C-alpha positions in Angstrom: 75.7 62.5 104.3 73.4 63.9 101.6 73.1 60.4 100.0 71.8 59.2 103.4 69.3 62.1 103.6 68.1 61.3 100.1 67.9 57.6 100.9 65.7 58.3 104.0 63.5 60.5 101.9 63.1 57.8 99.3 62.4 55.1 101.9 59.7 57.2 103.5 58.2 57.9 100.1 58.3 54.2 99.3 56.5 53.4 102.6 53.8 56.0 102.0 53.1 55.4 98.3 54.0 51.7 98.3 51.8 51.1 101.3 48.9 52.8 99.5 49.4 50.5 96.5 49.6 47.4 98.7 46.4 48.3 100.6 44.4 49.1 97.5 45.6 46.1 95.5 45.9 43.4 98.1 44.5 44.1 101.5 41.2 45.8 100.8 40.0 43.3 98.2 40.8 40.4 100.5 39.3 42.0 103.6 36.2 43.5 102.1 33.6 41.3 103.8 31.7 42.3 106.9 33.5 39.8 109.1 36.9 41.2 108.1 35.9 44.9 108.3 37.3 45.3 111.8 40.7 43.9 110.8 40.7 46.2 107.7 40.1 49.2 109.9 42.9 48.2 112.3 45.3 47.7 109.4 44.3 51.0 107.8 44.6 52.9 111.1 48.1 51.5 111.8 49.1 52.4 108.3 47.7 55.9 108.8 49.9 56.4 111.9 52.9 55.0 110.0 52.1 57.4 107.2 52.2 60.3 109.5 55.7 59.2 110.6 56.7 58.9 107.0 55.4 62.3 106.2 57.4 63.7 109.1 60.6 62.1 107.7 59.7 63.4 104.2 59.3 66.9 105.5 62.5 66.9 107.5 64.6 65.4 104.8 63.0 67.3 102.0 63.5 70.6 103.8 67.2 69.7 104.5 67.7 68.9 100.8 65.9 72.0 99.6 68.1 74.2 101.7 71.3 72.3 100.9 70.6 72.3 97.1 69.2 75.8 97.1 65.8 74.7 95.7 63.4 76.8 97.9 62.6 79.1 94.9 61.8 76.2 92.6 58.2 76.4 91.3 57.8 72.5 91.2 59.0 72.4 94.9 56.4 75.1 95.9 53.7 73.1 94.1 54.9 69.9 95.8 54.8 71.5 99.2 51.3 72.7 98.7 50.3 69.1 97.7 52.1 67.7 100.7 50.1 70.0 103.0 46.8 68.9 101.3 47.7 65.2 101.4 48.8 65.5 105.1 45.4 67.0 106.0 43.6 64.4 104.0 45.5 61.6 105.9 44.6 63.1 109.3 41.0 63.4 108.1 41.0 59.8 106.8 42.3 58.5 110.1 39.2 60.0 111.7 36.8 58.9 108.8 38.3 55.6 107.6 35.3 54.5 105.5 35.6 57.4 103.1 36.7 56.0 99.7 36.8 59.4 98.2 39.6 60.3 100.7 41.4 57.1 99.7 41.4 58.2 96.1 42.3 61.8 96.8 45.3 60.8 99.0 46.5 58.3 96.3 46.2 60.7 93.4 47.9 63.5 95.5 50.7 61.1 96.5 51.4 60.2 92.9 51.5 63.9 91.9 53.9 64.5 94.7 56.2 61.7 93.5 56.0 63.1 89.9 57.0 66.5 91.1 59.8 65.0 93.2 61.2 63.3 90.2 61.0 66.6 88.2 62.9 68.4 91.0 65.6 65.7 91.2 66.5 66.1 87.5 
């Protein structure tokens, strides 16, 4: 069962971080023009809502694994949870202010830091 929980955690992480990479490297450069801006907003908004779902899965599976593997006292986990809270708030803010490129960057950098800490915790 714990392999399934970890798998769900990794799939949700891949959706969240991989989606950001895809948007930044492929979608945004192609749909940058004024004519495509409405499509870009729709794609980004849909991804934002998917991201909130992924964050919910990450929190549920992460909490279950932290309890099962007795990791609640781990400093890296505490730091990761703080970053998760910050990134979640930034995602919600970004859904309301989709034109903010600063928020894009902050969410992406925060996400990469969360993944880094997740790898550190797993080993």
